[in-house]
N, C-alpha and C positions, 0 to 999 in steps of 0.2 A: 765345743760339743756339737755334733751334727744332729739336726732334728729330723723327725719323721712326719710325713704328711700323708693323709689318706682321703680318698673319695669313696663314700659308701652309699649304696642304695638301701636305706633302712626299710626293712619289711614292716608290715602291719603287725602290731602286737608286741613290739620291742620298746623298751624305755631307752632314751638317749643318754644312758649313763652306764657306768661300770659297777657301781656299788648301790645297793638298795637296802637301807637299814631296817625297814619294816618287816614284819613277820611273813606277809604274803609272798609267795614265790612269783617272781617276775622274770621275763626274758630280758637279758642285758646284752650290751654290745659285745662283751668279751666272748660270748658264745658264737659269734660270727667269724672271728679271725683272731689270730694270736698277736694282739697288739703289744708293743713294748710298754714297759712300766712308764707311767707318767703321761700316757695318751689321754687326751680329753676331747670331748665333742665340742665343736664350736657352735654355740647356740643349741637349740633343741627342736625336736619334732615330737609331738604328743605320741603316746602309745598307739593311738588309733590313726596316726598320720604316717605317710610313707614318703620315700623319695630321698633326695640329695641331702646328705649330711657330711660335713667336712670334719675331720679329726686331725689333731696335731699334738706334738709334744712341746710346741713352742707357744708359751703364754702370750707373747707379744703379738704373734700372728692371730691368735684367737681374739684378742682385743680389737685389732684392726677390722677383722671381718664382721664382728658383732656390731660395729659402729653403725649408726643410722644411715650412713651414706651409701651403704652397699645394698643394691636391690636384691630382693628374694622373690622369685616367680613361682607361683603355685598353679597347678591344674586342679580344678575342683569339679567333681561330679555332684550335681544338685538334684533335689527332688523337684520334678516338674520341668517344663521347657522354659528356661530362663529367657527373659525378654531383653531387647536392646535398652529399653527404658530402665530396667533394673541395673544393667551394666553401667549406664550413664550415671545413675544415682550413686553407685559405689565409687565411680571415678571421682566424683565431687567430694565424697566423704559422707559417712553415715554415723548415726549415733549408736554406740554400743555401751554395754555396761562393763566397767573395769574396776576391780577392787571396791565394789559398792558405790561407785560414782558413775555418772554419765560421761562419755568421752566421744568426741567427734573425730573420726579417723581422718588422717591427712589425705590430700588428693593422691590418687594412684592411677596406674594403668590397669585397664580391664578390657577384656574382649571375649566375644563368643567364640567357642571352638566348634566348628561344624562337623569335623570327623572325629569319631571316638579315638582317643589316644590308645596306643597299644602297650599297656602296662602289664598285660597278663592278668590272670585272676588274682584276687586278693586272698590272703590267708583265711579270712572269714567272709563268707558270702554276704554281699550287700543286701540283696533282695531280688525278687524276680519281677518280670514284666507285669504280672497281675496287679501289682501295686501302683501302676501308672508309669508314665514316661519319666526319663531322667535326661539331663543334658550336661554339657561340659562348658566351663569358662576358664579363662586365664586371668589371674589376678597377680599384679606385681606391686609389692609394698617395700618400703625401706624403714618401716617401724615394725616392732614385733610384740605387740601387746598379747597377753595370754589368750590363746585360741582366737586371735583377731579375725583371720580370714573366715572361719566358721561363723563367727558372730556377724560379720559383714553380710554374708549371703543370707543368713537368717533374717537380718534386719530388712532386707528387700523382699522377703517372702519365699526364698528358695533355700531351705536348709541343706547343708552340705552332707552328702552321703560318703564321699571318698575324697581325700585330700592328698595330693602328691606334689612335693616340692621338686621342681625341674631345673632350677637355676639359682645360683648365688653369685652375684656379680657377673663375671664372664666364665664361671665354671658351670658346665652343663651336665645333667644326668646322662645325656646321650643314650647309648644302648646298654648301660649297666643294668644287669638283671637284679631283681629283688634279692637282697642278701649278699650281693657281690661287693668286694672291696678291691680298690685299686690304689697301690702306693705310688705317689708322685714325688718329683723333685721338690716342687713348691706349687702353690695355688695360683700365683700371678693374678690375684684378684685386683682389678683396677679400682682405685678409689676415685670417684668423680671429684673434680675440683669444686669446692663450695664457693 
């Protein structure tokens, strides 16, 4: 049986799933494209997060990519002008809450982004300049605790306003527009040797 693989730029306001059992009406991935039966999202992006989401009909592929060895890079817009000191603290690991307990994040890559990325406007306006300046940073992690990147920026005093995943392993968002879907032969995600 041949499998199908997709690269998606998940828009703001969509859940990373196809079925939602609760009563409230939510936007689901099936509204974006006519995916074949059995397609699943590999990992998740929160409803209020955007960017690169990989989908597949191959459960083994899903397991490999969700493994902790694959880097996930995020561009985050934060409240205030983030400092190099805050970036350095996140690189070393910060304490966040996870399932009611304290957790120290693993070392990661983080950097200031000096030019605002061109992602276009978000579905819901973030806020305007009257509320003070914002800035962007890149954060690359290979662990995925619940809302981890948001918790990391908050822990160093710069709450996340917008979060866009731009890379999973060596698969990049590139110029894919919000809501756009690209079918690919396979992902060719390189798994680093441990």
